[in-house]
C-alpha positions in Angstrom: 20.7 -25.5 -1.7 17.2 -25.9 -3.3 16.7 -24.1 -6.6 15.3 -20.6 -6.2 13.3 -18.9 -9.0 15.1 -15.9 -10.5 12.2 -13.6 -9.6 12.6 -14.5 -6.0 16.3 -14.0 -6.1 15.7 -10.6 -7.6 13.6 -9.6 -4.7 16.2 -10.9 -2.3 18.8 -8.9 -4.2 16.9 -5.7 -3.6 16.3 -6.6 0.1 20.1 -7.3 0.5 20.8 -3.7 -0.6 18.4 -1.7 1.5 16.4 -1.6 4.7 12.9 -0.7 3.7 10.1 1.1 5.5 6.5 1.6 4.4 5.3 1.9 0.8 8.6 1.2 -0.9 10.6 3.7 1.2 14.4 3.2 1.6 15.4 3.9 5.2 19.0 2.8 5.0 21.7 1.1 3.0 22.6 -2.3 4.6 26.2 -1.4 5.5 28.0 -1.0 8.8 28.5 2.8 8.4 25.9 3.5 5.6 26.1 6.6 3.4 22.9 8.3 2.5 20.7 6.0 0.3 19.7 6.7 -3.3 16.7 8.9 -3.6 15.3 6.7 -6.4 16.1 3.0 -7.2 14.8 0.9 -10.1 15.3 -2.8 -10.8 14.1 -4.3 -14.1 14.4 -7.9 -14.9 13.2 -11.5 -14.1 9.7 -10.4 -15.3 9.3 -7.6 -12.8 9.8 -4.0 -12.0 10.8 -2.9 -8.5 11.0 0.8 -7.7 11.9 2.4 -4.4 12.4 5.9 -3.1 14.2 7.4 -0.2 12.1 8.4 2.8 13.3 12.0 2.4 11.1 12.5 -0.7 7.7 14.0 -0.5 4.7 11.9 -1.3 4.0 13.9 -4.5 7.5 13.3 -5.9 7.5 9.7 -4.8 4.2 9.1 -6.6 5.5 10.8 -9.8 8.6 8.5 -9.8 6.5 5.4 -9.0 4.1 6.2 -11.9 6.9 6.5 -14.4 8.6 3.3 -13.1 5.4 1.3 -13.5 5.5 1.9 -17.3 9.0 0.6 -17.8 9.6 -2.7 -19.6 10.5 -5.4 -17.1 13.7 -6.3 -19.0 17.3 -5.5 -18.4 18.8 -2.9 -20.7 21.5 -0.3 -20.3 19.2 2.7 -19.6 15.6 2.9 -18.4 13.1 4.3 -20.8 12.3 7.3 -18.5 15.9 8.1 -17.4 15.6 11.8 -18.5 12.4 12.2 -16.6 13.8 10.7 -13.4 16.8 13.0 -13.6 14.6 16.1 -14.2 12.3 15.3 -11.2 15.2 14.6 -8.8 17.3 17.5 -10.0 14.4 19.8 -9.3 14.2 18.4 -5.8 18.0 18.8 -5.3 21.0 18.6 -7.5 21.9 15.1 -8.4 25.0 13.8 -6.6 25.6 10.4 -8.1 24.0 8.0 -10.6 24.5 4.2 -11.1 23.5 1.8 -13.8 24.5 -1.8 -14.2 23.6 -5.5 -14.4 22.7 -7.5 -11.3 23.7 -11.1 -11.4 23.9 -14.2 -9.2 26.3 -17.1 -9.1 24.4 -20.4 -9.2 27.4 -22.7 -9.6 30.0 -21.7 -7.1 33.3 -23.6 -7.4 35.7 -24.8 -4.8 38.2 -22.4 -3.3 40.8 -21.6 -5.9 44.5 -21.9 -5.1 45.9 -18.8 -3.5 42.7 -17.5 -2.0 43.2 -17.1 1.7 40.2 -17.2 4.1 40.4 -14.3 6.5 39.4 -15.0 10.1 40.1 -13.6 13.5 43.5 -15.1 13.5 44.8 -13.4 10.4 42.6 -10.3 10.0 45.7 -8.1 10.6 46.6 -9.0 7.0 43.9 -6.5 6.0 45.2 -3.5 7.9 47.7 -2.0 5.4 45.4 -1.8 2.4 41.9 -2.6 3.7 41.6 -0.9 7.2 37.8 -0.4 6.8 37.2 -4.1 6.1 39.4 -5.0 9.1 37.4 -2.7 11.3 34.1 -4.1 10.0 35.4 -7.7 9.9 32.3 -9.4 11.4 29.9 -7.6 9.1 32.0 -8.4 6.0 32.4 -12.1 6.4 33.1 -14.3 4.6 36.3 -12.6 3.4 38.9 -14.0 1.0 42.2 -12.4 0.1 45.3 -12.7 -2.1 48.3 -12.2 0.1 51.5 -10.8 -1.4 54.5 -9.4 0.4 52.9 -10.4 3.7 49.7 -8.4 3.4 46.3 -8.7 1.6 46.5 -7.0 -1.8 43.2 -8.1 -3.2 39.9 -8.8 -1.4 36.5 -10.2 -1.9 34.0 -9.8 0.9 30.3 -9.4 1.7 29.4 -5.9 0.5 26.2 -5.9 2.6 25.2 -7.8 5.7 25.1 -11.6 5.2 21.5 -12.8 4.6 19.4 -15.1 2.3 21.2 -13.4 -0.6 24.5 -11.7 -0.2 26.3 -9.3 -2.7 30.0 -9.4 -3.3 32.5 -6.6 -2.9 35.8 -7.0 -4.6 38.9 -4.8 -4.9 42.5 -5.2 -6.0 45.1 -2.6 -5.0 46.5 -0.9 -8.1 50.1 -2.4 -8.3 48.6 -5.9 -8.3 45.9 -5.5 -10.9 45.8 -7.5 -14.1 46.8 -10.8 -12.5 43.4 -12.5 -12.4 43.1 -12.1 -8.6 39.5 -10.7 -8.6 38.0 -13.7 -10.4 39.8 -16.2 -8.1 38.6 -14.3 -5.0 35.0 -14.0 -6.2 34.9 -17.7 -6.9 36.2 -18.5 -3.5 33.9 -16.1 -1.7 30.8 -17.4 -3.7 31.6 -21.0 -2.9 31.7 -20.2 0.8 28.6 -18.1 0.7 26.7 -20.9 -1.0 28.0 -23.4 1.5 26.6 -21.2 4.3 23.2 -21.2 2.7 23.1 -17.8 1.1 22.8 -16.9 -2.6 26.0 -15.2 -3.9 25.1 -12.0 -5.8 27.4 -9.9 -8.1 26.8 -6.5 -9.5 28.8 -4.1 -11.6 28.4 -1.2 -14.0 27.6 -1.5 -17.7 30.9 0.2 -18.7 33.1 -2.0 -16.5 34.2 -4.6 -19.1 36.7 -6.3 -16.8 34.2 -6.9 -14.0 31.6 -8.2 -16.5 34.2 -10.6 -17.9 34.9 -11.9 -14.4 31.2 -12.6 -14.0 31.0 -14.4 -17.3 34.0 -16.6 -16.5 32.3 -17.6 -13.2 29.0 -18.5 -14.9 27.0 -15.7 -13.4 23.4 -15.4 -14.6 21.7 -12.1 -15.1 18.8 -11.2 -12.8 18.2 -7.8 -14.3 19.4 -4.2 -14.2 19.8 -1.8 -11.4 19.5 2.0 -11.8 19.6 4.6 -9.1 20.1 8.3 -8.5 21.3 10.0 -5.3 
């Protein structure tokens, strides 16, 4: 795959998350059964600022949020400079339901499939049913999928968290009894290798306070694109 500048990967990262309408309006999350999108999204990093708002916001509120976002520093950090203002504006519109903040990364050096990572296809997708029924239902939209199989079923999973495209974000989960065994890192490595082989850029995101997830990214050689922040 030819080298892609981080600034371009950052834009692909944002496009992998949301379907966009006019003037930076989020119309939908790129998932098979999407929940309501954030009312405000902010990316900082790779020399740029990208701000988006939900199509449900008024033009006045959208303009206020965009104006604040334009004065942010285009560098990744734990909290945006105007986080208090974003919260106040959106809380006045409607009580805040959820907030997210974390680094966005990509995996430029995907490795070969590690031992124990099982590729899930139409022939063995029933392995997902006991612990991952939604991923089994949305199998085609979540490919490629890799699992750790224990006791005859998938107990840990890495899959495409959004529809596969030029850049594709990872989703990873291990059922509680099987955590702490290093499964997540093995699966993300296997998934990223396959995503890269198929011509897409493997993306990885987590929250600032998730030390275990950030350690997985570091072990896999992930590179930071910037920081995501959003409010629903």
